[in-house]
Biopython code that builds the backbone (N, CA, C, O; Angstrom):
import numpy as np
from Bio.PDB.StructureBuilder import StructureBuilder

atoms = [
    (1, "MET", "N", (9.057, 0.043, -25.291)),
    (1, "MET", "CA", (9.511, 0.265, -23.933)),
    (1, "MET", "C", (8.468, -0.255, -22.947)),
    (1, "MET", "O", (7.275, 0.009, -23.094)),
    (2, "LYS", "N", (8.926, -0.986, -21.955)),
    (2, "LYS", "CA", (8.038, -1.578, -20.957)),
    (2, "LYS", "C", (7.529, -0.501, -20.002)),
    (2, "LYS", "O", (8.297, 0.329, -19.516)),
    (3, "LYS", "N", (6.218, -0.531, -19.741)),
    (3, "LYS", "CA", (5.601, 0.432, -18.817)),
    (3, "LYS", "C", (6.027, 0.107, -17.385)),
    (3, "LYS", "O", (6.021, -1.053, -16.972)),
    (4, "LYS", "N", (6.393, 1.145, -16.637)),
    (4, "LYS", "CA", (6.750, 0.958, -15.230)),
    (4, "LYS", "C", (5.502, 0.720, -14.408)),
    (4, "LYS", "O", (4.461, 1.335, -14.638)),
    (5, "LEU", "N", (5.618, -0.175, -13.450)),
    (5, "LEU", "CA", (4.533, -0.432, -12.523)),
    (5, "LEU", "C", (4.364, 0.785, -11.613)),
    (5, "LEU", "O", (5.332, 1.263, -11.024)),
    (6, "LYS", "N", (3.120, 1.286, -11.502)),
    (6, "LYS", "CA", (2.831, 2.450, -10.653)),
    (6, "LYS", "C", (2.386, 2.006, -9.271)),
    (6, "LYS", "O", (1.461, 1.206, -9.124)),
    (7, "VAL", "N", (3.066, 2.546, -8.253)),
    (7, "VAL", "CA", (2.790, 2.174, -6.869)),
    (7, "VAL", "C", (2.352, 3.405, -6.082)),
    (7, "VAL", "O", (2.981, 4.460, -6.164)),
    (8, "LEU", "N", (1.283, 3.266, -5.328)),
    (8, "LEU", "CA", (0.841, 4.291, -4.382)),
    (8, "LEU", "C", (1.292, 3.840, -3.000)),
    (8, "LEU", "O", (0.958, 2.741, -2.556)),
    (9, "VAL", "N", (2.057, 4.698, -2.319)),
    (9, "VAL", "CA", (2.543, 4.399, -0.970)),
    (9, "VAL", "C", (1.689, 5.176, 0.030)),
    (9, "VAL", "O", (1.592, 6.401, -0.044)),
    (10, "VAL", "N", (1.069, 4.451, 0.966)),
    (10, "VAL", "CA", (0.228, 5.064, 1.991)),
    (10, "VAL", "C", (0.855, 4.732, 3.349)),
    (10, "VAL", "O", (0.704, 3.629, 3.873)),
    (11, "GLU", "N", (1.553, 5.709, 3.891)),
    (11, "GLU", "CA", (2.307, 5.526, 5.138)),
    (11, "GLU", "C", (2.436, 6.886, 5.807)),
    (11, "GLU", "O", (2.904, 7.841, 5.187)),
    (12, "ASP", "N", (2.020, 6.985, 7.079)),
    (12, "ASP", "CA", (2.063, 8.281, 7.751)),
    (12, "ASP", "C", (3.377, 8.555, 8.474)),
    (12, "ASP", "O", (3.593, 9.674, 8.939)),
    (13, "GLU", "N", (4.245, 7.579, 8.579)),
    (13, "GLU", "CA", (5.567, 7.832, 9.150)),
    (13, "GLU", "C", (6.476, 8.283, 8.017)),
    (13, "GLU", "O", (6.833, 7.497, 7.139)),
    (14, "VAL", "N", (6.844, 9.553, 8.048)),
    (14, "VAL", "CA", (7.535, 10.201, 6.928)),
    (14, "VAL", "C", (8.819, 9.482, 6.538)),
    (14, "VAL", "O", (9.073, 9.281, 5.351)),
    (15, "LEU", "N", (9.625, 9.096, 7.503)),
    (15, "LEU", "CA", (10.892, 8.439, 7.172)),
    (15, "LEU", "C", (10.670, 7.100, 6.482)),
    (15, "LEU", "O", (11.373, 6.773, 5.526)),
    (16, "ILE", "N", (9.711, 6.331, 6.951)),
    (16, "ILE", "CA", (9.406, 5.049, 6.321)),
    (16, "ILE", "C", (8.859, 5.279, 4.913)),
    (16, "ILE", "O", (9.228, 4.572, 3.975)),
    (17, "ALA", "N", (7.987, 6.259, 4.774)),
    (17, "ALA", "CA", (7.398, 6.560, 3.471)),
    (17, "ALA", "C", (8.472, 6.956, 2.456)),
    (17, "ALA", "O", (8.463, 6.480, 1.321)),
    (18, "GLN", "N", (9.386, 7.818, 2.861)),
    (18, "GLN", "CA", (10.443, 8.256, 1.948)),
    (18, "GLN", "C", (11.399, 7.112, 1.622)),
    (18, "GLN", "O", (11.859, 6.990, 0.486)),
    (19, "TRP", "N", (11.696, 6.279, 2.608)),
    (19, "TRP", "CA", (12.545, 5.117, 2.380)),
    (19, "TRP", "C", (11.896, 4.168, 1.368)),
    (19, "TRP", "O", (12.556, 3.693, 0.443)),
    (20, "LEU", "N", (10.596, 3.896, 1.550)),
    (20, "LEU", "CA", (9.877, 3.036, 0.612)),
    (20, "LEU", "C", (9.904, 3.609, -0.799)),
    (20, "LEU", "O", (10.150, 2.892, -1.769)),
    (21, "LYS", "N", (9.649, 4.899, -0.902)),
    (21, "LYS", "CA", (9.671, 5.561, -2.215)),
    (21, "LYS", "C", (11.029, 5.378, -2.884)),
    (21, "LYS", "O", (11.103, 5.013, -4.058)),
    (22, "MET", "N", (12.087, 5.628, -2.151)),
    (22, "MET", "CA", (13.435, 5.509, -2.695)),
    (22, "MET", "C", (13.717, 4.063, -3.136)),
    (22, "MET", "O", (14.225, 3.834, -4.234)),
    (23, "GLU", "N", (13.386, 3.101, -2.281)),
    (23, "GLU", "CA", (13.640, 1.692, -2.605)),
    (23, "GLU", "C", (12.837, 1.243, -3.826)),
    (23, "GLU", "O", (13.368, 0.568, -4.709)),
    (24, "LEU", "N", (11.575, 1.613, -3.874)),
    (24, "LEU", "CA", (10.735, 1.230, -5.009)),
    (24, "LEU", "C", (11.272, 1.809, -6.314)),
    (24, "LEU", "O", (11.286, 1.127, -7.339)),
    (25, "GLU", "N", (11.710, 3.055, -6.278)),
    (25, "GLU", "CA", (12.276, 3.669, -7.477)),
    (25, "GLU", "C", (13.583, 3.000, -7.879)),
    (25, "GLU", "O", (13.861, 2.852, -9.069)),
    (26, "LEU", "N", (14.389, 2.593, -6.902)),
    (26, "LEU", "CA", (15.627, 1.858, -7.209)),
    (26, "LEU", "C", (15.317, 0.521, -7.881)),
    (26, "LEU", "O", (16.096, 0.054, -8.711)),
    (27, "PHE", "N", (14.196, -0.094, -7.534)),
    (27, "PHE", "CA", (13.786, -1.349, -8.154)),
    (27, "PHE", "C", (13.159, -1.134, -9.535)),
    (27, "PHE", "O", (12.841, -2.097, -10.233)),
    (28, "GLY", "N", (12.983, 0.128, -9.924)),
    (28, "GLY", "CA", (12.450, 0.421, -11.248)),
    (28, "GLY", "C", (10.966, 0.676, -11.311)),
    (28, "GLY", "O", (10.396, 0.745, -12.400)),
    (29, "TYR", "N", (10.320, 0.818, -10.155)),
    (29, "TYR", "CA", (8.896, 1.119, -10.130)),
    (29, "TYR", "C", (8.682, 2.628, -10.114)),
    (29, "TYR", "O", (9.560, 3.387, -9.705)),
    (30, "GLU", "N", (7.517, 3.046, -10.559)),
    (30, "GLU", "CA", (7.132, 4.457, -10.495)),
    (30, "GLU", "C", (6.251, 4.648, -9.262)),
    (30, "GLU", "O", (5.231, 3.973, -9.118)),
    (31, "VAL", "N", (6.637, 5.559, -8.379)),
    (31, "VAL", "CA", (5.811, 5.862, -7.211)),
    (31, "VAL", "C", (4.910, 7.028, -7.614)),
    (31, "VAL", "O", (5.372, 8.155, -7.796)),
    (32, "SER", "N", (3.616, 6.736, -7.749)),
    (32, "SER", "CA", (2.677, 7.751, -8.234)),
    (32, "SER", "C", (2.427, 8.823, -7.190)),
    (32, "SER", "O", (2.259, 9.996, -7.525)),
    (33, "SER", "N", (2.401, 8.421, -5.908)),
    (33, "SER", "CA", (2.210, 9.358, -4.801)),
    (33, "SER", "C", (2.634, 8.692, -3.510)),
    (33, "SER", "O", (2.672, 7.467, -3.398)),
    (34, "VAL", "N", (2.951, 9.532, -2.537)),
    (34, "VAL", "CA", (3.187, 9.099, -1.163)),
    (34, "VAL", "C", (2.249, 9.942, -0.310)),
    (34, "VAL", "O", (2.352, 11.168, -0.291)),
    (35, "VAL", "N", (1.330, 9.276, 0.399)),
    (35, "VAL", "CA", (0.361, 9.999, 1.226)),
    (35, "VAL", "C", (0.334, 9.400, 2.629)),
    (35, "VAL", "O", (0.746, 8.259, 2.838)),
    (36, "GLY", "N", (-0.156, 10.186, 3.587)),
    (36, "GLY", "CA", (-0.137, 9.760, 4.974)),
    (36, "GLY", "C", (-1.490, 9.572, 5.625)),
    (36, "GLY", "O", (-1.561, 9.245, 6.810)),
    (37, "SER", "N", (-2.568, 9.772, 4.881)),
    (37, "SER", "CA", (-3.892, 9.592, 5.474)),
    (37, "SER", "C", (-4.757, 8.715, 4.582)),
    (37, "SER", "O", (-4.540, 8.607, 3.375)),
    (38, "GLY", "N", (-5.741, 8.096, 5.214)),
    (38, "GLY", "CA", (-6.670, 7.270, 4.457)),
    (38, "GLY", "C", (-7.452, 8.079, 3.437)),
    (38, "GLY", "O", (-7.680, 7.630, 2.314)),
    (39, "GLU", "N", (-7.858, 9.270, 3.834)),
    (39, "GLU", "CA", (-8.625, 10.132, 2.926)),
    (39, "GLU", "C", (-7.811, 10.457, 1.671)),
    (39, "GLU", "O", (-8.316, 10.373, 0.552)),
    (40, "GLU", "N", (-6.545, 10.831, 1.876)),
    (40, "GLU", "CA", (-5.676, 11.152, 0.731)),
    (40, "GLU", "C", (-5.469, 9.934, -0.164)),
    (40, "GLU", "O", (-5.393, 10.064, -1.386)),
    (41, "SER", "N", (-5.380, 8.762, 0.436)),
    (41, "SER", "CA", (-5.137, 7.563, -0.366)),
    (41, "SER", "C", (-6.308, 7.273, -1.305)),
    (41, "SER", "O", (-6.106, 6.847, -2.442)),
    (42, "VAL", "N", (-7.520, 7.503, -0.831)),
    (42, "VAL", "CA", (-8.698, 7.288, -1.677)),
    (42, "VAL", "C", (-8.670, 8.249, -2.861)),
    (42, "VAL", "O", (-8.938, 7.854, -3.996)),
    (43, "ILE", "N", (-8.346, 9.499, -2.596)),
    (43, "ILE", "CA", (-8.289, 10.515, -3.655)),
    (43, "ILE", "C", (-7.187, 10.173, -4.663)),
    (43, "ILE", "O", (-7.425, 10.174, -5.871)),
    (44, "LYS", "N", (-5.994, 9.884, -4.168)),
    (44, "LYS", "CA", (-4.857, 9.613, -5.060)),
    (44, "LYS", "C", (-5.042, 8.322, -5.842)),
    (44, "LYS", "O", (-4.586, 8.223, -6.980)),
    (45, "ALA", "N", (-5.702, 7.332, -5.254)),
    (45, "ALA", "CA", (-5.966, 6.090, -5.983)),
    (45, "ALA", "C", (-6.868, 6.366, -7.185)),
    (45, "ALA", "O", (-6.691, 5.776, -8.251)),
    (46, "ARG", "N", (-7.823, 7.253, -7.008)),
    (46, "ARG", "CA", (-8.725, 7.589, -8.122)),
    (46, "ARG", "C", (-8.034, 8.471, -9.152)),
    (46, "ARG", "O", (-8.230, 8.295, -10.355)),
    (47, "GLU", "N", (-7.229, 9.418, -8.688)),
    (47, "GLU", "CA", (-6.545, 10.339, -9.611)),
    (47, "GLU", "C", (-5.421, 9.667, -10.389)),
    (47, "GLU", "O", (-5.318, 9.835, -11.604)),
    (48, "ASN", "N", (-4.582, 8.909, -9.695)),
    (48, "ASN", "CA", (-3.352, 8.390, -10.295)),
    (48, "ASN", "C", (-3.469, 6.990, -10.874)),
    (48, "ASN", "O", (-2.600, 6.556, -11.630)),
    (49, "LYS", "N", (-4.541, 6.278, -10.526)),
    (49, "LYS", "CA", (-4.768, 4.922, -11.019)),
    (49, "LYS", "C", (-3.522, 4.038, -10.889)),
    (49, "LYS", "O", (-2.985, 3.567, -11.891)),
    (50, "PRO", "N", (-3.065, 3.814, -9.644)),
    (50, "PRO", "CA", (-1.875, 2.973, -9.460)),
    (50, "PRO", "C", (-2.163, 1.512, -9.813)),
    (50, "PRO", "O", (-3.315, 1.078, -9.832)),
    (51, "ASP", "N", (-1.101, 0.771, -10.089)),
    (51, "ASP", "CA", (-1.221, -0.653, -10.375)),
    (51, "ASP", "C", (-1.271, -1.477, -9.091)),
    (51, "ASP", "O", (-1.810, -2.583, -9.067)),
    (52, "ILE", "N", (-0.697, -0.916, -8.027)),
    (52, "ILE", "CA", (-0.628, -1.616, -6.739)),
    (52, "ILE", "C", (-0.521, -0.566, -5.626)),
    (52, "ILE", "O", (-0.016, 0.534, -5.852)),
    (53, "ILE", "N", (-0.997, -0.910, -4.429)),
    (53, "ILE", "CA", (-0.964, 0.016, -3.299)),
    (53, "ILE", "C", (-0.278, -0.654, -2.113)),
    (53, "ILE", "O", (-0.601, -1.785, -1.750)),
    (54, "LEU", "N", (0.675, 0.062, -1.517)),
    (54, "LEU", "CA", (1.276, -0.340, -0.242)),
    (54, "LEU", "C", (0.566, 0.476, 0.822)),
    (54, "LEU", "O", (0.682, 1.701, 0.835)),
    (55, "MET", "N", (-0.171, -0.180, 1.720)),
    (55, "MET", "CA", (-1.060, 0.517, 2.651)),
    (55, "MET", "C", (-0.743, 0.170, 4.105)),
    (55, "MET", "O", (-0.814, -0.991, 4.509)),
    (56, "ASP", "N", (-0.396, 1.187, 4.877)),
    (56, "ASP", "CA", (-0.259, 1.002, 6.323)),
    (56, "ASP", "C", (-1.668, 0.893, 6.907)),
    (56, "ASP", "O", (-2.631, 1.372, 6.308)),
    (57, "ILE", "N", (-1.787, 0.268, 8.069)),
    (57, "ILE", "CA", (-3.098, 0.095, 8.702)),
    (57, "ILE", "C", (-3.502, 1.346, 9.473)),
    (57, "ILE", "O", (-4.586, 1.891, 9.265)),
    (58, "TYR", "N", (-2.625, 1.794, 10.360)),
    (58, "TYR", "CA", (-2.935, 2.968, 11.175)),
    (58, "TYR", "C", (-2.329, 4.201, 10.533)),
    (58, "TYR", "O", (-1.118, 4.288, 10.331)),
    (59, "LEU", "N", (-3.203, 5.159, 10.214)),
    (59, "LEU", "CA", (-2.805, 6.355, 9.476)),
    (59, "LEU", "C", (-3.292, 7.599, 10.200)),
    (59, "LEU", "O", (-4.143, 7.531, 11.086)),
    (60, "SER", "N", (-2.736, 8.732, 9.807)),
    (60, "SER", "CA", (-3.286, 9.989, 10.308)),
    (60, "SER", "C", (-4.612, 10.229, 9.585)),
    (60, "SER", "O", (-4.867, 9.635, 8.538)),
    (61, "GLY", "N", (-5.439, 11.086, 10.135)),
    (61, "GLY", "CA", (-6.736, 11.351, 9.530)),
    (61, "GLY", "C", (-7.838, 10.562, 10.214)),
    (61, "GLY", "O", (-7.615, 9.906, 11.231)),
    (62, "ASP", "N", (-9.021, 10.636, 9.642)),
    (62, "ASP", "CA", (-10.200, 10.039, 10.258)),
    (62, "ASP", "C", (-10.449, 8.583, 9.882)),
    (62, "ASP", "O", (-11.169, 7.878, 10.589)),
    (63, "ILE", "N", (-9.860, 8.121, 8.770)),
    (63, "ILE", "CA", (-10.082, 6.725, 8.395)),
    (63, "ILE", "C", (-8.752, 5.968, 8.354)),
    (63, "ILE", "O", (-7.719, 6.504, 7.953)),
    (64, "ASP", "N", (-8.814, 4.713, 8.781)),
    (64, "ASP", "CA", (-7.600, 3.898, 8.805)),
    (64, "ASP", "C", (-7.360, 3.264, 7.434)),
    (64, "ASP", "O", (-8.141, 3.456, 6.502)),
    (65, "GLY", "N", (-6.282, 2.519, 7.330)),
    (65, "GLY", "CA", (-5.919, 1.902, 6.066)),
    (65, "GLY", "C", (-6.907, 0.851, 5.589)),
    (65, "GLY", "O", (-7.101, 0.676, 4.386)),
    (66, "ILE", "N", (-7.531, 0.150, 6.530)),
    (66, "ILE", "CA", (-8.509, -0.873, 6.153)),
    (66, "ILE", "C", (-9.735, -0.225, 5.517)),
    (66, "ILE", "O", (-10.206, -0.664, 4.468)),
    (67, "THR", "N", (-10.244, 0.818, 6.157)),
    (67, "THR", "CA", (-11.405, 1.531, 5.616)),
    (67, "THR", "C", (-11.069, 2.183, 4.283)),
    (67, "THR", "O", (-11.872, 2.146, 3.351)),
    (68, "ALA", "N", (-9.888, 2.777, 4.190)),
    (68, "ALA", "CA", (-9.462, 3.396, 2.924)),
    (68, "ALA", "C", (-9.397, 2.344, 1.821)),
    (68, "ALA", "O", (-9.848, 2.588, 0.702)),
    (69, "ALA", "N", (-8.842, 1.183, 2.131)),
    (69, "ALA", "CA", (-8.742, 0.110, 1.136)),
    (69, "ALA", "C", (-10.132, -0.321, 0.662)),
    (69, "ALA", "O", (-10.341, -0.560, -0.527)),
    (70, "GLN", "N", (-11.077, -0.418, 1.598)),
    (70, "GLN", "CA", (-12.447, -0.787, 1.225)),
    (70, "GLN", "C", (-13.032, 0.236, 0.251)),
    (70, "GLN", "O", (-13.654, -0.135, -0.745)),
    (71, "LYS", "N", (-12.831, 1.521, 0.540)),
    (71, "LYS", "CA", (-13.349, 2.575, -0.330)),
    (71, "LYS", "C", (-12.686, 2.531, -1.708)),
    (71, "LYS", "O", (-13.342, 2.745, -2.727)),
    (72, "ILE", "N", (-11.399, 2.257, -1.729)),
    (72, "ILE", "CA", (-10.671, 2.205, -3.001)),
    (72, "ILE", "C", (-11.171, 1.042, -3.857)),
    (72, "ILE", "O", (-11.441, 1.222, -5.044)),
    (73, "ILE", "N", (-11.297, -0.144, -3.268)),
    (73, "ILE", "CA", (-11.679, -1.300, -4.085)),
    (73, "ILE", "C", (-13.164, -1.296, -4.455)),
    (73, "ILE", "O", (-13.577, -2.020, -5.361)),
    (74, "GLU", "N", (-13.965, -0.489, -3.767)),
    (74, "GLU", "CA", (-15.356, -0.304, -4.210)),
    (74, "GLU", "C", (-15.373, 0.409, -5.557)),
    (74, "GLU", "O", (-16.241, 0.158, -6.393)),
    (75, "HIS", "N", (-14.412, 1.293, -5.754)),
    (75, "HIS", "CA", (-14.330, 2.074, -6.989)),
    (75, "HIS", "C", (-13.594, 1.300, -8.078)),
    (75, "HIS", "O", (-14.054, 1.233, -9.218)),
    (76, "LYS", "N", (-12.447, 0.716, -7.722)),
    (76, "LYS", "CA", (-11.638, -0.031, -8.689)),
    (76, "LYS", "C", (-10.824, -1.082, -7.953)),
    (76, "LYS", "O", (-10.214, -0.792, -6.923)),
    (77, "LYS", "N", (-10.813, -2.279, -8.468)),
    (77, "LYS", "CA", (-10.071, -3.389, -7.854)),
    (77, "LYS", "C", (-8.577, -3.176, -8.117)),
    (77, "LYS", "O", (-8.079, -3.439, -9.212)),
    (78, "ILE", "N", (-7.879, -2.695, -7.090)),
    (78, "ILE", "CA", (-6.436, -2.483, -7.163)),
    (78, "ILE", "C", (-5.797, -3.400, -6.127)),
    (78, "ILE", "O", (-6.226, -3.415, -4.973)),
    (79, "PRO", "N", (-4.777, -4.167, -6.518)),
    (79, "PRO", "CA", (-4.110, -5.027, -5.542)),
    (79, "PRO", "C", (-3.516, -4.208, -4.393)),
    (79, "PRO", "O", (-2.891, -3.171, -4.613)),
    (80, "ILE", "N", (-3.720, -4.691, -3.170)),
    (80, "ILE", "CA", (-3.256, -3.974, -1.982)),
    (80, "ILE", "C", (-2.359, -4.874, -1.153)),
    (80, "ILE", "O", (-2.671, -6.039, -0.904)),
    (81, "ILE", "N", (-1.237, -4.305, -0.731)),
    (81, "ILE", "CA", (-0.333, -4.946, 0.215)),
    (81, "ILE", "C", (-0.440, -4.145, 1.501)),
    (81, "ILE", "O", (-0.115, -2.958, 1.526)),
    (82, "PHE", "N", (-0.894, -4.791, 2.568)),
    (82, "PHE", "CA", (-0.969, -4.113, 3.854)),
    (82, "PHE", "C", (0.366, -4.214, 4.572)),
    (82, "PHE", "O", (1.059, -5.227, 4.485)),
    (83, "MET", "N", (0.714, -3.148, 5.282)),
    (83, "MET", "CA", (1.905, -3.109, 6.127)),
    (83, "MET", "C", (1.435, -2.776, 7.531)),
    (83, "MET", "O", (0.711, -1.803, 7.739)),
    (84, "THR", "N", (1.849, -3.584, 8.490)),
    (84, "THR", "CA", (1.413, -3.330, 9.854)),
    (84, "THR", "C", (2.425, -3.844, 10.870)),
    (84, "THR", "O", (3.201, -4.762, 10.602)),
    (85, "GLY", "N", (2.391, -3.236, 12.016)),
    (85, "GLY", "CA", (3.202, -3.697, 13.128)),
    (85, "GLY", "C", (2.347, -4.434, 14.140)),
    (85, "GLY", "O", (2.835, -4.815, 15.204)),
    (86, "TYR", "N", (1.076, -4.640, 13.821)),
    (86, "TYR", "CA", (0.135, -5.239, 14.756)),
    (86, "TYR", "C", (-0.292, -6.622, 14.287)),
    (86, "TYR", "O", (-0.395, -6.878, 13.087)),
    (87, "SER", "N", (-0.538, -7.506, 15.242)),
    (87, "SER", "CA", (-1.004, -8.851, 14.896)),
    (87, "SER", "C", (-2.279, -9.198, 15.654)),
    (87, "SER", "O", (-2.556, -10.372, 15.902)),
    (88, "ASP", "N", (-3.048, -8.193, 16.018)),
    (88, "ASP", "CA", (-4.323, -8.379, 16.709)),
    (88, "ASP", "C", (-5.258, -9.196, 15.809)),
    (88, "ASP", "O", (-5.486, -8.816, 14.660)),
    (89, "PRO", "N", (-5.800, -10.306, 16.310)),
    (89, "PRO", "CA", (-6.682, -11.156, 15.496)),
    (89, "PRO", "C", (-7.883, -10.406, 14.916)),
    (89, "PRO", "O", (-8.301, -10.687, 13.793)),
    (90, "LYS", "N", (-8.433, -9.467, 15.661)),
    (90, "LYS", "CA", (-9.583, -8.690, 15.170)),
    (90, "LYS", "C", (-9.190, -7.879, 13.934)),
    (90, "LYS", "O", (-9.937, -7.827, 12.957)),
    (91, "ILE", "N", (-8.026, -7.252, 13.982)),
    (91, "ILE", "CA", (-7.535, -6.471, 12.838)),
    (91, "ILE", "C", (-7.234, -7.399, 11.664)),
    (91, "ILE", "O", (-7.576, -7.092, 10.522)),
    (92, "LEU", "N", (-6.600, -8.520, 11.944)),
    (92, "LEU", "CA", (-6.260, -9.460, 10.880)),
    (92, "LEU", "C", (-7.509, -10.001, 10.183)),
    (92, "LEU", "O", (-7.484, -10.229, 8.973)),
    (93, "ARG", "N", (-8.598, -10.211, 10.925)),
    (93, "ARG", "CA", (-9.857, -10.650, 10.311)),
    (93, "ARG", "C", (-10.403, -9.575, 9.366)),
    (93, "ARG", "O", (-10.871, -9.877, 8.269)),
    (94, "LYS", "N", (-10.336, -8.320, 9.809)),
    (94, "LYS", "CA", (-10.816, -7.224, 8.959)),
    (94, "LYS", "C", (-9.976, -7.118, 7.687)),
    (94, "LYS", "O", (-10.502, -6.873, 6.601)),
    (95, "ILE", "N", (-8.665, -7.304, 7.835)),
    (95, "ILE", "CA", (-7.784, -7.274, 6.669)),
    (95, "ILE", "C", (-8.144, -8.417, 5.720)),
    (95, "ILE", "O", (-8.238, -8.220, 4.509)),
    (96, "HIS", "N", (-8.340, -9.590, 6.269)),
    (96, "HIS", "CA", (-8.641, -10.777, 5.466)),
    (96, "HIS", "C", (-9.907, -10.588, 4.624)),
    (96, "HIS", "O", (-9.986, -11.092, 3.504)),
    (97, "GLU", "N", (-10.887, -9.870, 5.152)),
    (97, "GLU", "CA", (-12.138, -9.626, 4.425)),
    (97, "GLU", "C", (-11.908, -8.842, 3.141)),
    (97, "GLU", "O", (-12.680, -8.964, 2.190)),
    (98, "ILE", "N", (-10.862, -8.049, 3.113)),
    (98, "ILE", "CA", (-10.547, -7.237, 1.932)),
    (98, "ILE", "C", (-9.811, -8.061, 0.882)),
    (98, "ILE", "O", (-9.780, -7.689, -0.291)),
    (99, "ASN", "N", (-9.219, -9.179, 1.299)),
    (99, "ASN", "CA", (-8.478, -10.062, 0.409)),
    (99, "ASN", "C", (-7.265, -9.367, -0.227)),
    (99, "ASN", "O", (-7.156, -9.286, -1.450)),
    (100, "PRO", "N", (-6.362, -8.871, 0.619)),
    (100, "PRO", "CA", (-5.161, -8.235, 0.074)),
    (100, "PRO", "C", (-4.253, -9.280, -0.570)),
    (100, "PRO", "O", (-4.407, -10.478, -0.335)),
    (101, "ILE", "N", (-3.317, -8.819, -1.375)),
    (101, "ILE", "CA", (-2.388, -9.781, -1.972)),
    (101, "ILE", "C", (-1.345, -10.230, -0.960)),
    (101, "ILE", "O", (-0.749, -11.296, -1.111)),
    (102, "ALA", "N", (-1.120, -9.414, 0.081)),
    (102, "ALA", "CA", (-0.166, -9.793, 1.120)),
    (102, "ALA", "C", (-0.318, -8.891, 2.331)),
    (102, "ALA", "O", (-0.851, -7.784, 2.255)),
    (103, "ASN", "N", (0.178, -9.411, 3.464)),
    (103, "ASN", "CA", (0.351, -8.619, 4.680)),
    (103, "ASN", "C", (1.830, -8.674, 5.010)),
    (103, "ASN", "O", (2.401, -9.756, 5.153)),
    (104, "LEU", "N", (2.442, -7.525, 5.131)),
    (104, "LEU", "CA", (3.840, -7.459, 5.544)),
    (104, "LEU", "C", (3.881, -6.890, 6.953)),
    (104, "LEU", "O", (3.244, -5.878, 7.246)),
    (105, "TYR", "N", (4.635, -7.549, 7.817)),
    (105, "TYR", "CA", (4.712, -7.120, 9.206)),
    (105, "TYR", "C", (5.978, -6.304, 9.437)),
    (105, "TYR", "O", (7.085, -6.709, 9.080)),
    (106, "LYS", "N", (5.773, -5.144, 10.047)),
    (106, "LYS", "CA", (6.887, -4.242, 10.325)),
    (106, "LYS", "C", (7.756, -4.811, 11.430)),
    (106, "LYS", "O", (7.246, -5.445, 12.354)),
    (107, "PRO", "N", (9.042, -4.597, 11.349)),
    (107, "PRO", "CA", (9.734, -3.838, 10.308)),
    (107, "PRO", "C", (9.831, -4.650, 9.017)),
    (107, "PRO", "O", (10.149, -5.839, 9.036)),
    (108, "ILE", "N", (9.553, -3.991, 7.912)),
    (108, "ILE", "CA", (9.600, -4.652, 6.611)),
    (108, "ILE", "C", (10.953, -4.401, 5.964)),
    (108, "ILE", "O", (11.666, -3.461, 6.315)),
    (109, "SER", "N", (11.286, -5.256, 5.020)),
    (109, "SER", "CA", (12.519, -5.053, 4.256)),
    (109, "SER", "C", (12.142, -4.733, 2.813)),
    (109, "SER", "O", (11.086, -5.137, 2.325)),
    (110, "ALA", "N", (13.008, -4.015, 2.157)),
    (110, "ALA", "CA", (12.759, -3.643, 0.763)),
    (110, "ALA", "C", (12.639, -4.883, -0.116)),
    (110, "ALA", "O", (11.814, -4.918, -1.029)),
    (111, "ILE", "N", (13.444, -5.888, 0.150)),
    (111, "ILE", "CA", (13.401, -7.096, -0.672)),
    (111, "ILE", "C", (12.084, -7.845, -0.484)),
    (111, "ILE", "O", (11.584, -8.452, -1.431)),
    (112, "ASP", "N", (11.510, -7.811, 0.729)),
    (112, "ASP", "CA", (10.195, -8.428, 0.941)),
    (112, "ASP", "C", (9.128, -7.733, 0.100)),
    (112, "ASP", "O", (8.287, -8.387, -0.517)),
    (113, "VAL", "N", (9.173, -6.414, 0.082)),
    (113, "VAL", "CA", (8.216, -5.642, -0.723)),
    (113, "VAL", "C", (8.380, -5.998, -2.193)),
    (113, "VAL", "O", (7.398, -6.254, -2.890)),
    (114, "LYS", "N", (9.616, -6.014, -2.658)),
    (114, "LYS", "CA", (9.891, -6.333, -4.067)),
    (114, "LYS", "C", (9.395, -7.735, -4.407)),
    (114, "LYS", "O", (8.769, -7.937, -5.448)),
    (115, "ASN", "N", (9.673, -8.705, -3.533)),
    (115, "ASN", "CA", (9.255, -10.083, -3.809)),
    (115, "ASN", "C", (7.733, -10.219, -3.913)),
    (115, "ASN", "O", (7.226, -10.948, -4.766)),
    (116, "VAL", "N", (7.013, -9.516, -3.046)),
    (116, "VAL", "CA", (5.547, -9.569, -3.095)),
    (116, "VAL", "C", (5.049, -8.922, -4.385)),
    (116, "VAL", "O", (4.168, -9.463, -5.053)),
    (117, "ILE", "N", (5.603, -7.778, -4.731)),
    (117, "ILE", "CA", (5.193, -7.103, -5.962)),
    (117, "ILE", "C", (5.494, -7.987, -7.172)),
    (117, "ILE", "O", (4.654, -8.124, -8.061)),
    (118, "GLU", "N", (6.668, -8.576, -7.211)),
    (118, "GLU", "CA", (7.041, -9.445, -8.328)),
    (118, "GLU", "C", (6.108, -10.658, -8.425)),
    (118, "GLU", "O", (5.796, -11.114, -9.525)),
    (119, "SER", "N", (5.669, -11.175, -7.287)),
    (119, "SER", "CA", (4.763, -12.323, -7.310)),
    (119, "SER", "C", (3.406, -11.939, -7.933)),
    (119, "SER", "O", (2.740, -12.770, -8.550)),
    (120, "VAL", "N", (3.018, -10.686, -7.763)),
    (120, "VAL", "CA", (1.771, -10.202, -8.357)),
    (120, "VAL", "C", (1.903, -10.092, -9.870)),
    (120, "VAL", "O", (0.947, -10.340, -10.605)),
    (121, "LEU", "N", (3.074, -9.725, -10.321)),
    (121, "LEU", "CA", (3.299, -9.526, -11.751)),
    (121, "LEU", "C", (3.318, -10.829, -12.529)),
    (121, "LEU", "O", (3.114, -10.830, -13.743)),
    (122, "LYS", "N", (3.559, -11.935, -11.844)),
    (122, "LYS", "CA", (3.637, -13.237, -12.535)),
    (122, "LYS", "C", (2.285, -13.779, -12.867)),
    (122, "LYS", "O", (2.179, -14.860, -13.446)),
]
sb = StructureBuilder()
sb.init_structure("model")
sb.init_model(0)
sb.init_chain("A")
sb.init_seg("    ")
for serial, (resi, resn, name, xyz) in enumerate(atoms, 1):
    if name == "N":
        sb.init_residue(resn, " ", resi, " ")
    sb.init_atom(name, np.array(xyz, "f"), 0.0, 1.0, " ", f" {name:<3s}", serial, name[0])
structure = sb.get_structure()
């Protein structure tokens, strides 16, 4: 039996987070956790060892998605897909330094998420 890809969803907008979880599960992925803060994402990434992370940039809590991603990849190199509604060049430079596998601009579609994840699997 083929192992399901484990995805950590980091999104502080509850409706978007639940929608992503539902769509990912419909595509056959396992959602290891859905969290809304950068701090929680660091903890869950270490506990659940996801195969890939969907990370919003602006989150509740004291650290944003970029800082959380930096902390996560210091511990373990996990592919990260950033999701953002912002195109500020300063933010994009900070994202680029982390070398994510993709940046998805909100509003995102489920098929865009699936296509990016599938491209990682190849």
